[in-house]
C-alpha positions in Angstrom: 63.9 -15.6 -5.0 64.5 -13.2 -2.1 66.3 -14.1 1.1 63.0 -14.8 3.0 61.8 -17.3 0.4 65.2 -19.0 0.5 65.0 -19.4 4.3 61.5 -20.9 4.0 62.5 -23.4 1.2 63.1 -27.0 2.5 66.6 -28.2 2.7 65.8 -31.0 0.2 65.2 -28.4 -2.4 68.7 -26.8 -2.2 70.1 -26.9 -5.8 72.8 -29.6 -6.3 75.9 -28.5 -8.2 77.3 -31.3 -10.5 80.8 -31.3 -11.9 81.1 -32.8 -15.3 84.3 -34.7 -15.9 85.3 -35.3 -19.5 87.3 -38.5 -18.7 87.3 -40.7 -15.7 89.4 -43.9 -15.4 88.7 -46.2 -12.4 90.9 -49.3 -12.3 89.0 -51.9 -10.4 90.8 -55.0 -11.7 94.3 -56.3 -11.2 96.9 -54.6 -13.4 100.2 -56.3 -12.7 101.4 -59.4 -14.6 104.2 -61.7 -13.6 105.4 -63.7 -16.6 107.7 -66.7 -16.0 109.0 -69.1 -18.6 108.5 -72.7 -17.6 111.6 -74.8 -17.0 113.3 -72.3 -19.3 116.6 -74.1 -20.2 114.9 -77.5 -20.5 112.0 -76.0 -22.6 114.5 -74.5 -25.0 116.2 -77.9 -25.4 112.8 -79.6 -26.0 111.8 -76.9 -28.5 115.0 -77.3 -30.5 115.2 -81.1 -30.5 111.9 -82.9 -31.2 113.4 -86.1 -29.8 113.4 -84.6 -26.3 109.7 -83.5 -26.3 107.5 -85.2 -23.6 110.6 -86.9 -22.2 112.5 -86.2 -18.9 115.3 -83.7 -19.7 118.1 -82.6 -17.4 120.3 -79.6 -18.4 123.8 -79.8 -16.9 125.9 -82.7 -15.8 127.6 -82.0 -12.5 124.8 -79.9 -11.2 121.2 -79.6 -12.5 120.7 -76.2 -14.1 117.1 -77.0 -15.2 114.8 -80.0 -15.4 111.8 -80.5 -17.6 108.5 -81.2 -15.8 108.7 -84.8 -16.9 112.0 -85.0 -14.9 110.6 -83.0 -12.0 107.8 -85.6 -11.6 110.6 -88.0 -10.5 111.8 -85.5 -7.9 114.6 -83.8 -9.9 115.1 -80.2 -8.9 117.4 -77.3 -10.0 120.7 -77.1 -8.1 120.6 -80.8 -7.3 123.7 -82.9 -8.0 123.7 -84.6 -11.3 124.5 -88.0 -9.7 121.4 -87.7 -7.4 119.2 -86.5 -10.3 120.2 -89.6 -12.4 119.5 -91.9 -9.5 116.0 -90.4 -9.1 115.3 -90.4 -12.8 117.6 -92.9 -14.6 115.6 -92.6 -17.8 116.3 -88.8 -18.0 118.3 -87.4 -21.0 121.1 -85.2 -19.8 122.2 -82.4 -22.2 124.9 -79.8 -21.9 123.8 -76.2 -21.6 123.7 -74.0 -24.7 123.9 -70.5 -23.3 123.7 -68.8 -26.7 120.3 -70.4 -27.3 119.0 -69.4 -23.9 120.1 -65.8 -24.2 118.7 -65.5 -27.7 115.3 -67.0 -26.6 115.3 -64.6 -23.6 115.8 -61.6 -25.9 113.0 -62.7 -28.2 110.6 -63.0 -25.2 111.8 -59.7 -23.8 110.9 -58.0 -27.2 107.3 -59.4 -26.8 107.2 -58.1 -23.3 108.2 -54.6 -24.5 105.5 -54.7 -27.2 102.9 -55.8 -24.7 103.4 -53.0 -22.1 105.4 -49.8 -21.9 106.4 -50.7 -18.3 108.4 -53.9 -18.0 110.7 -54.9 -15.2 112.9 -57.9 -16.0 114.1 -59.6 -12.9 116.0 -62.5 -14.4 116.7 -64.2 -17.8 113.3 -65.9 -17.8 110.8 -63.7 -15.8 109.5 -60.2 -15.7 106.8 -57.9 -14.3 104.5 -56.0 -16.6 102.3 -53.1 -15.6 99.2 -52.8 -17.8 97.4 -50.1 -16.0 95.4 -47.9 -18.3 95.5 -50.3 -21.3 91.9 -51.5 -21.0 90.7 -49.5 -24.0 93.5 -50.5 -26.4 94.3 -54.0 -25.3 91.5 -55.3 -23.0 91.6 -56.3 -19.4 94.7 -57.6 -17.7 93.5 -61.1 -18.0 92.9 -60.7 -21.8 96.4 -59.1 -22.1 97.9 -62.1 -20.2 96.2 -64.6 -22.5 97.4 -62.7 -25.6 100.9 -62.6 -24.1 101.0 -66.4 -23.5 99.7 -67.2 -27.0 102.2 -64.8 -28.6 105.2 -66.3 -26.7 104.1 -69.8 -27.7 103.5 -69.0 -31.3 106.5 -66.8 -32.0 109.2 -68.2 -29.7 107.8 -71.7 -29.2 108.1 -71.7 -25.4 105.5 -72.3 -22.6 105.0 -69.4 -20.2 103.0 -69.0 -17.0 101.4 -65.7 -16.0 100.1 -64.5 -12.7 97.8 -61.4 -12.6 97.2 -59.5 -9.4 97.1 -56.0 -7.9 100.6 -56.3 -6.4 103.9 -57.7 -7.5 104.2 -60.1 -4.6 100.8 -61.7 -5.2 101.3 -61.8 -9.0 104.6 -63.7 -8.6 103.0 -66.2 -6.3 100.1 -66.6 -8.7 102.4 -67.4 -11.7 104.1 -70.0 -9.6 100.8 -71.7 -8.8 99.8 -71.5 -12.4 102.7 -73.6 -13.6 103.2 -75.3 -15.9 101.9 -73.3 -18.8 99.0 -71.7 -17.0 97.3 -68.5 -16.0 96.0 -67.5 -12.6 94.2 -64.2 -11.8 93.8 -63.1 -8.2 91.0 -60.6 -8.1 91.3 -57.5 -5.9 89.8 -58.1 -2.4 90.7 -61.8 -2.5 94.5 -61.5 -1.9 94.3 -62.4 1.8 92.3 -65.5 1.1 94.8 -66.4 -1.6 97.9 -65.8 0.6 97.0 -67.3 3.9 96.8 -71.0 3.0 100.2 -71.0 1.4 103.2 -72.6 3.1 105.8 -70.0 4.2 108.4 -71.6 1.9 106.4 -70.4 -1.1 107.0 -66.7 -0.3 109.6 -64.8 -2.3 112.9 -64.7 -0.5 112.1 -67.4 2.1 114.8 -70.0 1.5 115.4 -73.3 3.3 117.2 -71.7 6.2 114.6 -69.1 6.8 111.8 -71.6 6.5 113.4 -73.8 9.0 113.6 -71.0 11.5 109.9 -70.2 11.0 109.0 -73.9 11.4 110.9 -74.0 14.7 108.8 -71.1 15.8 105.6 -73.0 14.9 104.9 -70.9 11.8 104.1 -73.0 8.8 101.6 -71.0 6.7 101.2 -67.4 5.7 98.2 -67.3 8.0 100.5 -68.3 10.9 102.7 -65.3 10.1 99.8 -62.9 10.1 98.6 -64.2 13.5 102.0 -64.3 15.1 102.5 -60.6 15.0 105.5 -58.6 14.0 107.5 -58.9 17.2 107.4 -62.7 17.1 108.6 -62.7 13.5 111.4 -60.2 14.2 112.5 -62.5 17.1 112.5 -65.5 14.9 114.3 -64.3 11.7 115.5 -60.8 12.3 114.2 -57.2 12.1 114.2 -56.6 8.4 113.0 -60.0 7.3 110.4 -60.2 10.1 108.9 -56.8 9.2 108.8 -57.7 5.5 107.1 -61.1 6.0 104.5 -59.6 8.4 103.7 -57.0 5.8 103.4 -59.6 3.1 101.1 -61.7 5.2 98.7 -58.8 5.5 99.2 -57.8 1.7 100.7 -54.5 2.6 103.7 -54.7 0.3 102.9 -52.5 -2.6 105.8 -51.6 -4.9 105.5 -50.3 -8.4 106.8 -52.0 -11.5 109.9 -50.1 -12.4 111.0 -50.0 -16.0 114.6 -49.1 -16.8 115.5 -48.4 -13.2 119.2 -47.9 -12.6 121.2 -50.9 -11.4 122.6 -51.0 -7.9 124.7 -54.0 -8.5 125.8 -56.5 -11.1 126.6 -60.1 -10.3 126.8 -63.7 -11.3 126.9 -67.0 -9.6 127.6 -70.7 -10.3 126.2 -73.7 -8.6 128.9 -76.2 -7.9 126.8 -79.3 -7.1 127.1 -81.8 -4.3 129.3 -82.7 -2.5 130.8 -79.4 -3.6 134.0 -78.3 -5.3 137.5 -78.9 -4.0 139.4 -75.7 -2.9 141.8 -76.0 -5.8 138.9 -76.0 -8.3 137.5 -72.7 -7.1 140.0 -70.4 -8.8 138.8 -71.0 -12.4 135.2 -70.6 -11.3 136.0 -67.3 -9.6 138.0 -66.0 -12.6 135.1 -66.9 -14.9 132.6 -65.0 -12.6 134.9 -62.0 -12.6 135.2 -62.1 -16.4 131.4 -62.2 -16.8 130.6 -59.5 -14.3 133.3 -57.0 -15.5 132.3 -57.5 -19.1 128.6 -56.7 -18.2 129.7 -53.7 -16.2 131.8 -52.2 -19.0 129.0 -52.9 -21.5 126.6 -50.9 -19.2 129.1 -48.0 -19.0 129.4 -48.4 -15.2 132.1 -48.9 -12.6 131.9 -50.5 -9.1 133.7 -49.9 -5.9 132.8 -52.9 -3.7 133.4 -56.6 -4.5 131.1 -59.1 -2.7 131.9 -62.8 -2.6 128.9 -65.0 -1.8 129.1 -68.7 -0.7 126.5 -71.4 -0.1 127.2 -74.6 1.6 125.8 -78.1 1.6 123.6 -77.5 4.7 122.1 -74.4 2.9 123.9 -71.9 5.2 125.3 -68.9 3.4 128.2 -66.5 4.0 129.4 -63.3 2.3 132.7 -61.5 2.3 133.2 -58.0 0.8 135.9 -55.4 0.2 135.7 -51.8 -1.1 138.4 -50.8 -3.5 140.1 -47.4 -3.6 138.1 -46.3 -6.6 135.3 -47.5 -8.8 136.4 -49.7 -11.7 135.1 -52.0 -14.4 138.6 -53.4 -15.2 139.0 -57.1 -14.8 142.4 -57.2 -13.1 141.7 -55.2 -9.9 138.3 -56.9 -9.4 139.9 -60.3 -9.8 142.7 -59.5 -7.4 140.2 -58.3 -4.8 138.0 -61.4 -5.3 141.1 -63.7 -4.9 141.9 -61.9 -1.7 138.4 -62.4 -0.4 138.4 -66.1 -1.3 141.8 -66.6 0.4 140.6 -64.9 3.5 137.5 -67.1 3.6 139.4 -70.3 3.0 139.7 -71.3 6.7 135.9 -70.9 6.9 135.4 -73.0 3.8 137.8 -75.9 4.7 135.9 -79.0 5.6 132.6 -77.7 4.4 131.2 -78.7 1.0 130.7 -75.5 -1.0 127.8 -75.8 -3.4 127.5 -72.2 -4.8 129.9 -69.4 -5.5 128.8 -65.9 -6.5 130.4 -62.6 -7.2 128.7 -59.2 -7.2 130.1 -55.7 -8.0 128.2 -53.0 -6.0 128.3 -49.3 -5.3 127.9 -48.7 -9.0 128.4 -45.4 -10.6 128.8 -44.1 -14.2 132.3 -44.9 -15.6 133.9 -41.5 -16.0 136.8 -43.0 -17.9 139.3 -41.5 -15.4 142.8 -41.7 -16.8 145.3 -43.8 -14.9 148.3 -42.3 -13.2 151.6 -42.5 -15.0 152.8 -45.2 -12.6 149.8 -47.4 -13.2 149.5 -50.0 -16.0 147.4 -48.7 -18.8 147.5 -51.8 -21.1 144.9 -53.6 -19.0 142.1 -51.3 -20.2 143.2 -51.9 -23.8 143.2 -55.7 -23.2 139.7 -55.6 -21.7 138.4 -53.6 -24.6 140.0 -56.0 -27.2 138.6 -59.1 -25.4 135.2 -57.5 -25.3 135.3 -56.7 -29.0 136.3 -60.3 -29.9 133.5 -61.7 -27.7 131.0 -59.3 -29.2 131.8 -60.3 -32.7 132.5 -64.0 -32.4 130.8 -65.1 -29.2 131.6 -65.1 -25.5 133.3 -68.5 -25.6 135.8 -67.5 -28.3 138.4 -66.3 -25.8 138.8 -68.2 -22.6 141.3 -68.4 -19.8 143.5 -71.5 -19.9 142.3 -72.5 -16.5 138.8 -73.4 -17.9 139.4 -73.9 -21.6 138.2 -77.5 -21.4 135.1 -76.7 -19.4 131.6 -76.2 -20.9 130.6 -72.7 -22.1 128.7 -72.0 -18.9 132.0 -70.3 -17.7 132.0 -68.0 -20.7 131.6 -64.2 -20.2 127.9 -64.1 -21.4 125.9 -60.9 -21.6 122.3 -61.3 -20.4 119.3 -59.7 -22.1 119.0 -56.1 -20.9 122.8 -55.7 -20.6 123.8 -52.7 -22.6 124.8 -49.1 -22.7 123.0 -47.0 -20.0 119.7 -45.3 -21.1 118.4 -41.9 -20.2 117.2 -43.3 -16.9 120.8 -44.4 -16.1 121.6 -44.8 -12.5 119.9 -41.6 -11.6 118.9 -41.4 -7.9 119.7 -44.4 -5.8 117.0 -47.0 -6.5 114.9 -48.4 -3.7 114.8 -52.0 -2.5 114.0 -54.8 -4.8 110.5 -56.0 -5.6 
């Protein structure tokens, strides 16, 4: 065909060039699962003792660590004082916590998570995110994978688990909460706003009682109210960072990947003290137990931390933190405990007269433990003591060796290792990780 013929040919007859793709994957469905074990501690107790099944169970005496759904129907909630819980549900059976059983159950469930997806982000002892993107051909849709996961956990571990499936972590976590107990909820792409907006603001991840109260005072009660209020109004009500975050959540703009094996930025532990709180003289053994637990986990991970953070919660749900950065990073118990005691002593005037209901300790500014040798004037036997205690607890259990201050307490003060605690993997700390989910 010469140039003249080409100019006379209608545009509709211009040849079309087609590109042949050998493979094309288009993910149109939700691909993030949030799996959350139901009333975890209480469910383990009901699993292991047939006499407790279908009956109201409360784990913990002075403070409620967990309550079965039968007890929750009476108004019992976690972190409630044991006395109040027994008044609300006098027929409840109160059992002492068995941390070894909970940790072992969590490890079994974690193994199932790892077999289900190559990308698993555990966020606590009883919940995790799983990314199942690209697994349609080998395992089915995300909903099918979630159904298989639930049945596997039930049959192999004997525990009920609820799963939320969505296109973002925020929505998946909310969906699993609404699916409880022992349910599955799938939020299809394109329906996230319709799912989010009717929810009370208190349902959102990170919105506690104090933040919810501030939002309520501003006339904001649902997620739809947050979306309509605008970012400046939210920033004025609850602060810059929280206001911006909640505004983004209300418009479903928070999209963060599931991160498997990401490096830790901190290691911490906390203990609920119940109502009306713990007397000042009783805080020392709790603080020492928290330090023992955190430093053992830090050494096990091959890390060291520079900053000690003391966290406190009071009866009116207000919170306070105190922190101090040490001269060098360490995983040794003695310097961390000394720093924690200094922080507690400095905060004592602030605590006096206010019932303290939770005490927490976190070691931050983590880095790899280089094993730096102590100076000649420093005491070296502490590292050997820490190592010996770790070895004993590893072989015979975390409650084998205890401080005299809490030798008569339950084993909730023992230096437990949580599932996932271990030597650093190839991912290690790596670059500084971003904000949490």
